[in-house]
N, C-alpha and C positions, 0 to 999 in steps of 0.2 A: 052195576054189576046183578044181576040177578043169577046166573047158570054159574053154580060154579063146580069143578069137577071133584070129585069124592075116590073114597082106592076102592076099585074091584071098576068103574066108572069105564064103561069102551067109548072111547071119541072120536069122534073126524077130527084130523091134527094133520096142517102142511108142514112135513119135517126136511123142508130145500130149506140153502142151503145145504149139502148134505156135498161128505166129501167120500173115494175109494169104493169101500165096503158095507158103507152108511145105508141105512133105509130116508130110501127120495119119496117128495113129492107126497099128497094130499092122498090120506093114511089113516085104515085106524090105528090107533094104541092104548092098552089095558096102564088106566092113572094104577099105580104105586102108591104114591103119600094122599097123607090126611086133605079133610077139605083145611082145615085149620090151616094145613101148613101152607095148600094152594093159597088161600084168597085172605096170607096178609103176603104173601111173597111176588105174586101174581106169576113163580114160577110149578111149574110140576117134574115129579117124576113118572118115567113111564116106559112102558118096553111097545116098539113099533109091533104091528102085524099083521099077517099077509094069507093069503089064499094057497100063494108059490109052499105046500109041504113038500117035504125034502127029505123024512127026516131024520134030521138031524137034531141029536142028543137036550142041546139046551131049547125045543119048541119046545113049546102047550101046545094044546088043543082047547081049542077057547071053545064053546058050542051056541051051535046059530047055522040060518042060513044065508049068503055058505058058508062053509065049513074053512075058519082061520086059525092059522095057528101063531099065536105068542113067541117072544123073540127071545129069551128072559134074558140073551147075554150083550146086547142092543142097549141097557138102559139110558137114559137118557133125562137131563134135565132141560123143556122147552119153560117159555114164555107163555101161556097156555092165552090171556088175554091178544097181546100185542098178533098174538097167532089164530085166532078167533076159533077155537078150538067148540064142538056143539056134540051132545050126547047123539049118541047113538045105540047106547044098549048099557049093560050091565054083564059082569063076569056072573058064574059063579064060586061061593068063595070057597071049597074046592081046588078052580082052578086059578083062584088066585095067590093058595097055599102052594101050589106046583110052583108058579112061579117065585112065590119069595122061596123057592127051599132050593129049588134049583142059581135062584142067585147068591145065595150064603154058600152053596156046593163051588163055584165058578170064585167064589172072594177069598174064601175058606175061614168064611164067616158059623162060629162058631155055636148053634140054637138050644143044644142043655145048656 
């Protein structure tokens, strides 16, 4: 195991199987969990990303070409080793923080 996803990494990972309104297919995702957790468990916590920007309140713009948004209301735990995750890029610290803030607001987690 050489590459271990780190929080803030943008990875390519397969979200199938999916159900209902969940994001599906091989797509980018923003990693939220630290590499220490990811290495120890072979799982990671992430948000899927999409280029289909709709202006939804839980979308967070992630810089890059093409422009993507992280869907902060679709947090997933995935086995990154079984799904052969590969690194695509890196989110800016302020983008990662905005995703975390939106997740905290959605789940009513106090950040103070």
